[in-house]
N, C-alpha and C positions, 0 to 999 in steps of 0.2 A: 598353632595356623591362622586360627581367629583374629587373636589379639594383636598379630603380627600386621592383615591383609588392615583392621582396621588402624593400625599404627599410621600404615602407607596411603591409606584414604583421608584420613583427618592433618597429614603432615604434607601430601598434596593439596587440600583445598586450606586451612590455612599458609600454606603459599603462597598462595594466587597471585597477589599482590604484588608480591616479591619473585615470582620464576617469568611474571608476564610479562612480557615485551612491552616498550614503553608507545610503539609503533602500536599496538593491540590496545592498547588504554585511549593511544587517543582515536582511534579507530573509531570503538564504543562509547564515546565520548561526541563525536560528530552526530554518529549516526542517531542518538537518544537527543540530542537539542534537535537534529533533523526533522525529523520522526517527531517531538512535539512542538515546531513550528507547522511543522505540516498541519496538524490538528486543531491548531489555533483560527489557521488559515479557513480551517474547512466550518469550524467555527461561525467565523465571520460571513464564509461564504451566506453561508445558513440566516444567519442573524438576517444578513442586506435581503435575502430573498423574504424573507416573514417582515421586515418594517414597508418594502414595496407591496408588498399583499396588500396593509391595511391605509397605504394612500389610495389620496383619491388621483391624482395626477397620472397620465398613460406615460408613466416610468417606463426604461429599459432597464435592467439588472448593471450593462457596462452602461453604463451614468453612475452608477454608484459608485462614491466614492470610499467603501468599507467595504462592496464587494475585489475593487483594486487592493487595497490594504490586502485581504486574501490573497490575491494571486499571485504579488509580490512574496511574502513570505513563504509559501510552499514555493514556490521559485528557488528561494532561498536556502526554504527546507531540503528542496531535492540536491541543489548543489551539495550541501552538508552531504549528505547519502552518497552524491558520487565520490569526493571524497576522501569518504569513509575507507572505500572500496581501497583505494591510493593507499591503506595503512595498514588495513587489517585483510583475513581471511576471506570470505565470501561463506561460507559456514557458519561466520557469528555473524556476520551484521545483514546479511538477510530476513533471519527470525528472529532483528530486534526490532520488524516492523511492524511490531501488534503495540512496541509503545504511543504507536499513532493511536490507536482503535482504542487504548485504552484512556490514552491522550485528549481522544474524542469525549468518550463517554463521562469523563470527567467534571468536563465546559458545558458537556449541554448542561449536567448536573444540577453543576452549581451557578451559571451564566445563565442557556437559554432557559430554565428552571422546568428540566426535563423529569420524571416522576425519576426517583431511586428504585431502583428494582432488587430482591436478593442478590437473583440471577446477575447483576453488578457489581455486586459485592463480592461474591462469590465469583466469577469470571476473573475479576480483577484480581483477583486474592493467587488462583491459579495461576491467569500469565506473570506476577509479577515471579512468583515460583519457577517458572518452569524460565523464564530470561536468565533469574541468579543463577541457575543451576548451568544452561546453556551457557553462560559467560562464562564460568568458573571451569565449569567441563572440558570448556573448549579447545582443542590439542595445541599445541603451541608453535604452528604449522608458521608462519613469518620467515616470509624471506626477500632478499632484496631482490623483488620480479624488473630484469634488465632484459634490453630486445631480446639479448642473444637467446637467454630463457624462453623468451616466445615462443621464438622460433622452433626450438628444440619442444614442447609443449606440444607445438600441433604437431609432430610425428609423430609421438608419442604412440600404442598399438591401443592405451586402453583410451583416448580421445577419439581415434581414430575409429574403436568397435564405439565404443558411445557415441560419435558423430550417424555414424550408419546407423544403425537401433532409432536415432533420435526422425529424421529424414525418413526411414516406412514409418514411420508412428505416426508425424506429421501428415504423409500423405496420404495416409489411412483413413485419418484424423479428418484430413480437408478433402476426403472423396465426399465421406458422409453430411459433409457440412453442406459444401457445392452441389454433391448431386443430386443426394435422398433427400436434400432440404431438411435435413436435420441439424433442427437449431436449439436443441437442448441445452440447460445450463451448463450442460460437464461435457460438454461437445468444444462451445463458446472458449470457457476458460482454460480447456485444454489443450488450443489453438493460441494461446494467452501464456501458457506457462512455459510448452517449448520453445518458441519464441524468447519469452524470460531468460531460459539456460540460456540461449547463446547470448542476451544480453546483459546479464551478469558477468561476464565470461567477457565480452569487447570492455564492457564499464570498467574493471575491473585494470583492467591494460592498461587502455588509456589514461586511468587514474592515475595508475600506478609510473608508467611514462613518464606524465606531468611532474609529477611529484619529486622522483630522479632531475629531470629536468632544470627544477626549482631549488634545488639541492648544488646542482654545479653537473651534474651528470648525463652531459646532454644527449638528450634519445629519440631528439623529432625525426634525426636525421633517415633512420631506419622505415621501409616501407611499410614495415607489419605495422607500425602506429597510426598511420592512413590508412590500411588494410580494415585494423579493429571499428579506426574512427567512422568510417562509410558501416559495419555491421554495425555499432553501436545504434546511429542514426536510423537506417533502416528498419531496422527491428523497433523500436522506440517507437518508430510509426505506423507499423501493421498491430503492434502491441493495443497502440490505441485505437484504433477500428474495432476490432474484436471485442474492446472492452468498451467505447460508446456503445456497440449493438448490446451486448449482455445487460449496459445500463437502461438502454429501453426496453428490452423483454424483462426482463426481472427486478426486483426491489433491490435496494439497498442492503437489506438484512440477510437475503439470500448470496448477492455476488461478493460483497466483503469478506465472509468465513471463508466460504470456496474459493474466493480469488485468492486469498491469504495462504491457504493450505497448496497448493498448487504449487504457486511462485515459491516461498520458500523452499519447498518438496523438491522443488526440478533447477532451483539453483544450488541448493547442497548440493545435488547428483553431479553437479555442475560442477561445480571446483571440490569434487573428487576424484571428476573421471579427465577432467584438464590440469589443475595444477597441483590432484595429490595429496588432499590438504590433511589427509585423516593417514598419512604415511608417517609408521614409528610410533601412534596411537599406541596405549592400551588398551586394554578390552573393559576396564572400569572408565575409562574414561569416556570414546564412545558409547556405551550405553548409559552413562550417565544424560550423557550430548544427545541421544535422540529422544530418550525419555522426557527431559526439561523442554527440547521441542514439541513434543504431544500435547506436554502442559499448556505452553503457550497455546496450542492449536486447542486445546477446548476452551484455555482463557474466553479464548476469540471467539468462538461460538456462543457462548454464553453471554457473551457482553453485548452479542447481535442478537441473540435469540429473541422475534416479538415485538422492537424493538420501533418499527417503523407501525402495525398492526397496533402498539400499545399509545403510541403519541401521533398518528394522524389517521384521526377516527372519521373522519370527514374531507373527502376532497374535493370540498366548495369552501371559501372562506365567507363566512358571517359577521357584517359589518356593522349589526346589531349589538355586538358586543366592544363595537370601538367606543374607549370614552366620549363625547361628542356628538357620537353620530346618533341619529334619532332614526334613522333606517334599518328595518330588521331583514332587508330582499339578502338573498346569499348565492352572491358573485361566482361563476364560474373561473376559473383558469381558461385561459385561449391555449392549448396545443400549440397551434401551428404559429406562434409567436413568440415574441424574446418577453412579453409583461404579462401582466396578472389582469389584466380585463377593466371596466372601467365600470365607473359608477353611474348609477340613472339618475340627475334631476329630479328631485320630487313635484318639479312645477311641470317637465316631460312627460313622468309617469301619471299623474294628473289629468294630462294633454291626453294619452294614449289611452287609457281608460274612458274618459269621453266619449272619445272618438269609436269607441270598442262600442258603447251603448247608442249611438244617435246609426252604429251599422246595424244592431242589431230590430 
């Protein structure tokens, strides 16, 4: 019996690339490339901020060409993720977001000269292992998602139960957020995740209908397409609002891992409830998929753990360390503007010191 189970497991794993649908593979490639471009864009934006911090002129990051290159790359990467949902299941594409965090860590170490830590190596290895497992054991649930099938999914009892439950939970969390003024990071990111679960449903719907339309099967004449488009845009706007507040109140190394776990979990539940993406899957596939997802969660936590505290040990910019600068003054960034502050001329500094002495 054990030998038979091992043979079945080996055959299902070894035949992955043969059994996997071409659309699934296309979605995987688009998601990985999109997330890699996002990681490059985040590194470029960080590099632009670092360069501006060491310049004398009073410039904003909006005028930086490097910063705008990062924004363009992020847009292209998000388009890749959007297209990926049109080819592959939600439960497959959502966990691949960990590749963006892995890529950002690698780029920061290689090009931004950040310190390579043991947790980075272990976390990267664990996350890559988890990604391999979840990709390998994701149920082959790809199907041609037409507007008619979308309308049928909307009235399934599983989705209706899921939707009612999510609305109740969202109202309870929003009550604590608004009335009780609870701004804990888990509460804010729970609101983001609950909205994200609706977002991924609408994103997959819009992307799938657009892909079918490009293939020649026109789907844009159905009202369901425009309904999903409105839901996608509105939920994205509110997600950005809550996520921006979380970034203002908490550090990135706290927001990134918790948001990744909450978003991925909500996306997987949404894919199961609405698109029934675990339908017909074996117990072994489901178990290994969940194990791979947990490994990716652990890897992301290890990579982002204590990263900011180690890399940003001071909250000011020491211009005395810049080659060619004679000043040793520390300039504090202005949190109320888009600039990093300006250098004070040495002559002005001497004049001010003389005036102070005369006043005494």
